[in-house]
Every structure is written in C-alpha cells, then in structure tokens.
C-alpha positions in Angstrom: 16.4 -15.4 -14.5 15.7 -13.1 -11.5 16.6 -14.5 -8.1 14.0 -14.9 -5.4 15.6 -12.3 -3.2 15.8 -9.7 -6.0 12.1 -10.4 -7.0 10.8 -10.1 -3.4 12.9 -7.0 -2.6 11.7 -5.4 -5.9 8.1 -6.2 -4.8 8.7 -4.4 -1.5 10.3 -1.4 -3.2 7.2 -1.2 -5.4 5.1 -1.2 -2.2 7.1 1.6 -0.8 6.4 3.6 -4.0 2.8 2.8 -3.8 2.5 3.9 -0.2 4.3 7.2 -1.1 2.1 7.8 -4.1 -1.1 7.1 -2.2 0.0 9.4 0.7 0.8 12.2 -1.8 -2.6 11.8 -3.5 -4.4 12.0 -0.1 -2.9 15.5 0.4 -4.5 16.8 -2.8 -8.2 17.4 -2.3 -10.0 16.8 -5.6 -13.6 16.1 -4.5 -15.5 17.2 -1.5 -15.7 14.7 1.3 -19.4 13.6 1.2 -21.2 10.2 0.8 -21.7 10.4 -3.0 -18.0 11.2 -3.7 -16.8 8.4 -1.4 -19.2 6.0 -3.2 -18.0 7.1 -6.6 -14.3 6.8 -5.5 -15.0 3.3 -4.0 -16.6 2.2 -7.3 -13.7 3.8 -9.4 -11.1 2.0 -7.2 -12.9 -1.3 -7.6 -13.1 -0.8 -11.4 -9.5 0.2 -11.7 -8.5 -2.8 -9.6 -10.4 -5.2 -11.8 -8.9 -3.5 -14.9 -5.4 -3.8 -13.3 -6.0 -7.6 -12.7 -6.6 -8.2 -16.4 -3.9 -5.9 -17.8 -0.8 -7.6 -19.2 2.5 -6.4 -17.6 3.9 -3.4 -19.3 3.7 0.4 -19.3 -0.1 0.5 -19.3 -0.2 -1.6 -16.1 1.9 1.1 -14.4 -0.5 3.8 -15.6 -3.5 2.0 -14.4 -1.8 1.2 -11.1 -0.9 5.0 -10.7 -4.6 5.8 -11.4 -5.7 3.3 -8.8 -3.3 4.7 -6.2 -4.5 8.3 -6.9 -8.2 7.2 -6.4 -7.2 5.2 -3.4 -5.5 8.3 -1.9 -8.6 10.3 -2.5 -10.7 7.6 -0.8 -8.7 7.5 2.4 -8.3 11.4 2.6 -10.9 11.7 5.4 -9.0 9.1 7.5 -5.7 10.8 6.7 -7.0 14.2 7.9 -8.3 12.5 11.1 -5.0 10.8 11.8 -3.1 14.0 11.0 -5.2 15.8 13.6 -4.0 13.4 16.2 -0.4 13.5 14.9 -0.5 9.8 14.2 0.0 10.0 10.4 3.8 10.3 10.5 4.2 7.4 13.0 2.0 5.1 10.8 3.8 6.1 7.6 7.2 5.6 9.2 6.2 2.2 10.6 4.8 1.0 7.2 7.9 2.1 5.2 10.1 0.6 7.9 8.4 -2.7 7.6 8.7 -2.7 3.8 12.4 -1.6 3.9 13.1 -4.3 6.4 11.4 -7.0 4.4 13.1 -5.8 1.2 16.5 -6.0 2.9 15.8 -9.4 4.4 14.7 -10.7 0.9 17.8 -9.1 -0.7 20.3 -10.4 1.9 18.9 -14.0 2.0 21.4 -15.9 -0.1 20.0 -19.4 0.6 16.8 -18.9 -1.1 14.8 -20.1 1.9 13.0 -16.8 2.3 9.8 -18.3 0.9 9.4 -20.9 3.7 8.6 -18.0 6.1 5.5 -17.2 4.1 2.9 -18.5 6.6 4.7 -16.9 9.5 5.1 -13.6 7.8 1.3 -13.6 6.9 0.4 -14.3 10.5 2.7 -11.5 11.6 1.2 -9.1 9.0 -2.3 -10.0 10.1 -1.3 -9.5 13.7 0.2 -6.1 12.9 -2.9 -5.1 11.0 -5.2 -6.1 13.9 -3.0 -4.3 16.4 -3.0 -1.1 14.4 -6.7 -1.2 13.7 -7.2 0.6 17.0 -5.6 3.7 15.5 -8.4 4.1 13.0 -11.2 3.1 15.4 -10.3 5.1 18.4 
C-alpha cells in the first residue's frame, strides 16, 4: 500500500507536470484568438473534463488529461500573452511551481502521517493565495 506522504507528493508532482504542459501549450498558437475559438475551446475543455471524470485510471486517462491540458493552454493563451507583456509570467510560474514543490516535499517528509489534518488550513491558504493573485489578471 502506498503511504499518504508518497501519494500526496505524487499528486503534487503530477500538478507540476500539468502546469508545465499547460504552459508549453499556451506558447503554441493553434487557433486565432477570437470569440468563436475561445467558445469552442471552452466547450472542448469542459467535454474533456467530463470525459476525464468518467475514465478509469490507466493510459487512456493520461491521454485524455494531456488533451485537456493542451486545450486549456490554448484557452489561456491570451492571458499568457498579456502577462508576458508585463513580465509577470515568469514570476507567476515560479511561484506556482515553488508552492507545488514545497507541498510535495512537506508531504514526502511527513513521517507521522498527520499531513491530512492540515487540509482545511491548506485550503484556506490556497484560496487566500488565489484571491491575492487575482489582482495580477485583473489589473
């Protein structure tokens, strides 16, 4: 059986890979940035997410997840371009990966198995960070 620390650290390592794949996808322009393509990408991401929820774990789930990340990267491409113009993209990416690496290390190094009791506090902290960083996208 997999320990809690290994499971949680594996989850955060998957999140690091997901952020990297989405960021790489946002650098490859596939569709023009207009209202129709954004609507199509949003519908495709929703459809892939629903498909992902009902797919059993295995290689197919990774393929569907990779497709979802690609579509998500295309969907956020206008925001990425705006952030890159203000030189904030690197800062946001480093902070996100830093948080995920820190959480993976914390989960991996926690030998007592009490990592899960911090769930509500970590969720509150995550929401606080999201609200604090929302100003980057609005301003």
